[in-house]
N, C-alpha and C positions, 0 to 999 in steps of 0.2 A: 626456540619453538615454541610458538602457542597451541594447546592442543586443545581439540573442538571435540565436541558433543551433540550427534545430530540427534535427536529424539523425536520419533516420528519419519525416520530417512527413508519411506518405504512412502511417502507421499506425492503429491508433486510439487509441495514448494520444497519439501525437505532433499528427494533425487536432485531439484534442480541444485539447490542452493549446496549439495555432494560434487555436485557435477563440475562446479565452479572453485571448490576449495581444492580439490582435489588436483587440478593444474599447479599449486603457490608451492612457493619454498619457503612459507613463513608458517605457516600451519603444520597441522599436523592432524588428522581427524583421526577419531579412538569408536571402535566400533563393537557393535555387541555379534553373536553369532545369530544367526535365526530363530534358532530355539527358546535362546534369550531375549528376545527384541522386549518381550513386553512383561516379561521376571522386571518387577520388583525394587530385587535385591539387589538385582545387574543390572540394572537400570538408576539407581541411587549410586552404585560405587561411581556409575560411572559421571555423572552430573556431578557430582563430588570430586571429579577428578581433573573433569575439564577444566580451563582457563575461561571459555563461550560455550555453555551449553544454547543448540538452538531448538526452540519448542516447535513442532509441527505434527499436533498434535488437536483433536477436540477439544474445549474449552474440559470438559470436565476432567480429562486429560492432563491439557495444559498446567490446571490446577493441581493437581496428585504430583503432578512434576516436581512443578516451585517446593510443594509441603516439605520434598524428600530431598532437599538441598541442604545442606548447612555450613558446608566452606560458602567463607563468608567473602574468600574472593574470588568466588565462582559467575561469574555476569551472566545472565541469562537471559536468552531475546524472544522473547512469545510472540511465535505469529499468526496466536488465536484471538479471539476474540476477548478472552476472559479478563484481563487486565488493563485493556486501552485507557480507560477513562480513569481508573485508580487514580489518588495525586500523589504518595508513593511510588509510582511507576513514567521513570519515562516514555514520554511519546516520539515513536524513531522518527521525527521528519524534520532533520537539524535545518530545512530552508525559513524553517517556517520565522522563525524570530532569533536571537542571542543569549534570549531567555532560553528558547530548546531546547539552541544547539550544546551549551552552558551543562541546563542538566543532564542530557544525555551521557554529556561526560565524563561527568562526575556521579553515572547508575552503575550498579549490575541486576538492577529491573529493566530493561528496556523493551515496549510495546510496540509492534512492528503493524503499520497502519493497515487497514481495511484496504484493497483494492480498490471499490468502489469509494470508498471516505477520502481517499486521496486523491483525488481528483477535485470532490466538492471543496474539502477543505483548502488546498490550493489557493479553490479559486474568491473563495466567503470571507477565508481568514484577512488576507491584508483588505481588504471592505472595509470590515468591523475593524479594526485595526486603526483605520485612519480614517476612522468616521463617515463615509462614501456611501457608509449602508447599516441604517439603523438594526439594530439587533433583535427591536419585536419584526426584523421583514417578518411574513409571507413569500415562502422560494419555493422555487420546484426543478428536481434535479433530474435530469434526463442520461441513460448512460445504456452502452454500448462494449459488450462483452465477448470474448472470444471463450468458445465450451472448454478448455481448459480451467477456464474460476472453478468449474463445479466439480474439480476433481476425477478420483481414478474415473468413478463407475459414471461421469458426463462423456468424458473422453472415451470411452468404451462403448457406448451409446452412439455417440456421433461418427467413430472408425469403425463401426459393424459395416456390414456389408448387407449384414438384413435387414440396417436400422428405419426407421419411421418416415415415411415422407414429409412430416411435418416437421423432419427436422433440418429443412431444406430451406426454410424461412426464420426470419425471427422470434423469436417467439420472448414477451412480455412476460416476466415474470415478479414477485413480491407483491403480490394485487392485493394482499391483507393488508399494505402499509404496515406493516411491522416488520423488516424486514431487520435483522440484527448487526447493519452499520446505522442505521440510523438515531443512537443512545452517541455511537463517536463519531458520529458527524454534525449534533447539535452541541457536545461538549466543546469538540476542539474547537469546530470551526469560532465559538463565543454565539451562536444564537441563541433565541431566547425558544422558537418554536423548529423543532425538526424541518425537514421540507415535505412536501409532496414528491416520493423517489418513484420513480420508473422507470427500472434497470430489463434492459432485455440481452439475450441470449443470441449468438449469429454463427453462422454453417462458418466459423474461422477460428483455427488456434489458439493465435495468443497476440493481445490484443486490447485497448482500451480507448472509449474518448467522452468524456462526460460532461455534459453540457448542463450550463445552473443563466434561464436565461432573466431579465431584470426587464421590466419598463426603465428609460431612462428617467421618468419621474419618481420614481424608487429611491434616486440616485441623489446624497449629499453634494454632487459636483458634475463633473462634465466627464462622457468618456474619457478627453483628454488625461483627467486623472484619472482616472480606472487604469488607464495603459499608463502614467508613468509613476503609481504602485506598484504592479508590475515588475515593472524595467527596475526598478530598484532595488526591488527584495530577493529579484531571481536575477541574479548574476553569477550564480557558479557551471561547473559541468552541469552537475547535475541536473537542474530543473531550470529554465531558460525561457523566457519573454522572446517570443517572436512577432510581429506585425500581424504577419499572415500566417497560415501553417495547410491552406484549403490549396487544391489543384484544381483550376478551374473548377472552383464555387463549389466542390467535394473535398471533404476530410472526411479521411477513410479512418474504421477502426483497429487498422493494421497499421500504422503510416508508424509510429514505432516499436512493433511486433519486433521482441528478442535481445529489444533496447531494454539500458536501465537505467537512460532517462528518464526524463517529462517538457513535453511543451504546452507552455500557458500563453492563450491569444483569445485577441476578441473582436468577435464582427460583429454586425447586423450594418445598423443608423443609428440616427440619431432620435429615434422613440421608442425604438426598441435593437436589445443589447442581447448580445449573446457572446457568453466566459464561457471558454472550451481548454480543458488539462487533455493533449495526447498523451498516453502512456502505453505500458506491457503492465495487463495486470499479473503476470512472473515475473514483472519487472521490477519499476519504480511498482510498483500495487502488492508485491510480495517477495518473491529469494532477492532482487535486488537492494532492496530497501533492509533487510536483512542483513545484509551482506556490505554495504555502504556502514549500515550501524556500528560490525563487530570493525573494519578498519577504521573508526575513529575512534571504538575504546581499548584497542590494543595499539595504537599509535602507527597504523597503518595510514597513507597515503588512501584519501577517502574517497577514489575511484578506484582503486585496485582491485582487479578483478570483475570488475564492471566493465560492458558493453556501453559504447555510448556513441 
């Protein structure tokens, strides 16, 4: 039985990982008491005792935790932004390519993709890989997410009985175009320019819809070529290509709420195309992706403990 430690188990992602793993019979969750939760000495002991350590922490705290690990057998799975573009870390999206999968399986350091970045990369990476889109393409990304992506404070704000009326309407953020996912989106997708990124948080708990619009003239091929690239790549149970993901012309941000999979689809017409990814910001966008990575490195079924 594998020992698992969740550093940052009180946060939204950590709590969800804990809930999912607590029902399993192949892992043992080792924990710290509340008074020792932030004690570096106690954390170091647990990090090095664990077969797998999840880091559900702010970036600086995640870097500190990594520095405390001296057990060469401990696998660190970091859900923060801190290590996602570092070459010595595996990027935790094995569906992107055989190379991504093989690196993850061999690695002791795995970075969980960012929620918004997951959709953008799932949509753009295959087109760059196939030469259907130039690396220097100027792209836009539109993303709608549930409020749980903002963590405990945002959840409390949205669920308060005295909340502001403004929270009842979608709110665009990241308006300085310096969102922390941009570096990751650029580096992992393989594009030379970060997209113009328009994230929007809305009044529902969890779920995401990420859209990358294109003019057909930007493609080095046809719309059918794009669909074929997705259909050939995303054939597993977790990430799937579907011909259609709408209901009567509407695509809901909550379509895959509480699920750990992702659906990729193509909409639009012969002139203007919409590349769309639907998933849960707490599922394939966070804790679901983290558990998938753990399953792979401990030799469990990739989908074990996931809701698909």
